[in-house]
Phi, psi and omega in degrees: 000131179287164179299320180296317179295320178298318179297317180296319180297316180295319180298320179299317181291326178295316178298319179300317180295317180296318179294324178298320179299316179299313180302310185294316180299317179298315180296321178296320180293324185273342185290134174288322180228105184300330183293330178287336184266344194297323180300315179295324179292321178296321177296315179302313181298311184294318180295322179293327182265004181057048178244157185260348180215141173227138185223139169249109179270148179237132176271119182237147175266123179254129183306123177076357183239003182077209182266152174227142174267100181261171183262115179277321179197151173205157177229134175237132178305124182306332179295337182247005186308320181283340186263332187264130179286156176292153178299153185263138171280126183250116181278156179302325181298324177290316179301316182295338183260005184229113183303321180294317180294323177297315179295319180297319179300318179292319179299320180297319180296333179269000177078021180280147178283140175244112184213152177159203182244142182303322183296343179268359178269172170215179176067211185302314185297319180298313180298318182293315180293323178295321178298327181268007179062029179277126177263317180225150183214153172210136177217150179230155182283147173246121179250142175214139181055032177078009181234159173291118180266324182173204179220151175250125185228148169230148182234140168259116183257010181250317187214157170282139182214160172260125182284136181279161176301323181295320179294318178298316179297322178302313180297318179299316181298316180291322178297320177297318181293323177295315178302318179296318180295321179298315182296330181263005181288133181277359186297145182295329181301315181290320181298317181292328179293319178298317180297316180300315181295319180299316181292000000 
């Protein structure tokens, strides 16, 4: 591939990511229930970014067990469906015993992007990502009601890649829109959570 063709190819994927953000934000705004739409939105995002998996993680408090990063929604490319493992629920006890996960938890609360290649990780995450055939990953924080609600992540399970600024911005825009949808959700679960936090 010539340098010009590579530039055109990269420009095409950037345009795809930007258009995906517009599509997803519009769907979130129009959706009566964002949770019913999220699987389709993750597919739109992943296909535009040429990724095989998209996940919306939710931070939940479990009685007596601290916090857990559970899976709120995910999409796996059907071509890889049989090969890719489902995302893992990560308990607070695991986080407390792994320095990388502890640092990542703090970074998420500060809204920092987590991106890179699986081979550069260690500990629990490396073993977990290798089991799931993840080569490259990027995730951004989702905030709602002024608190960390969870994270939005996409994975490349085919190749190691460097994420572009446009791809990172796309994830941020969609994460903001998801946070906004959560805040405007009429569901009792969200309302009770707001009440609990207020109290």
